[in-house]
N, C-alpha and C positions, 0 to 999 in steps of 0.2 A: 151393131153388136152381134147380130145373128151371123153375119159374114165372118167376123173375127172368131167366133166360137167354132164355126164350121171349119175354117182353115186350120185352127189349132187342133180340133178333135179328129178330123178326118185326114189331114195332110201333114200335121206336125209343125206347121209354121207358127212362129211367135208373132201373131197379129194382135194389135191392140187399138182401142178406140180412145181418142182424146178430144178435148176442147182446146182450141188454140186461141189465146188472147194475150195481148201485151199491155203494158202500163198506160199506153195512149188510147186504149179502148178498141184497137183493131182486133178483129177476130175472124175465125173461120168456125162454122158450126161443128164440123167434124174433121178430125185428122186421123187417118188410119195409117199405122206404122206396121212394117213387117221386118222382123229381125232388128228392132230398134232404129230403123231408118224410115223416113217419111215415104209413104207410097202414094196416097192421094188425099186431097182435101175437098170438102164439100161445103158449099154455102147454099142456104135455102132462102129464096126470096119469092114474093108474090108474083113479081114480073121480072122478065129478063132485063128490063130497062133500069132496074135498081142497081145493077152492076156487081162487080166482084173485085173491087180495088184492094181490099184487105188481103184476099187470097194471093193476088199477084205480089203484094209486098212480102208476105211470108214465103212464097215460092222462091223469090229472089234471095231471101236471107238464109233459108235453111234447106233449099234444094228439093222442094216438093215436085216430083215429076208429072203428076196428073192433077188437074184442077177441074172441078165440076160445079156448075151453077145450076141448081134445080129450081124449077118454077112450077106454078100451078097451071101454066098455059099448056094446052094439049097439043100433041103432034109437033113439038118444037125440038129441033136438034141442029145446033150450029157449033162451029169451032172458030174462035176469034181470039187473037192475042194470047194463045196458050190456054184458053178456058173453053171447055166443052159445056155448052148450055143445052140442057135437055129437060123435058117434062119429068116431074118427080115420079109419076107412075111408070114411065118407061125405064128410068134409072133403077128404081127399086125392083121392078120385075126382072131385071137382068142380073141382080146381085147373086142370088142363090136359087 
């Protein structure tokens, strides 16, 4: 939310934060849009082994260009199948 406010207030971008969920229960914890278009989605899991299937599903359907899986595991940063897996502290430190 802080990133969306920053982008709106300081740079004039229409950035918004959403929860993404469908009727079958698939979800992404956060979807950030810019100018009413998907920008990136975030799924938060305890471990990278929990996966990010729902995000891939939504990315294919609505065209989310960047996907992030955040974990509590320290010093983790990988890219596989279109999903960047990174430790939550590293991701959050890089936002603003």
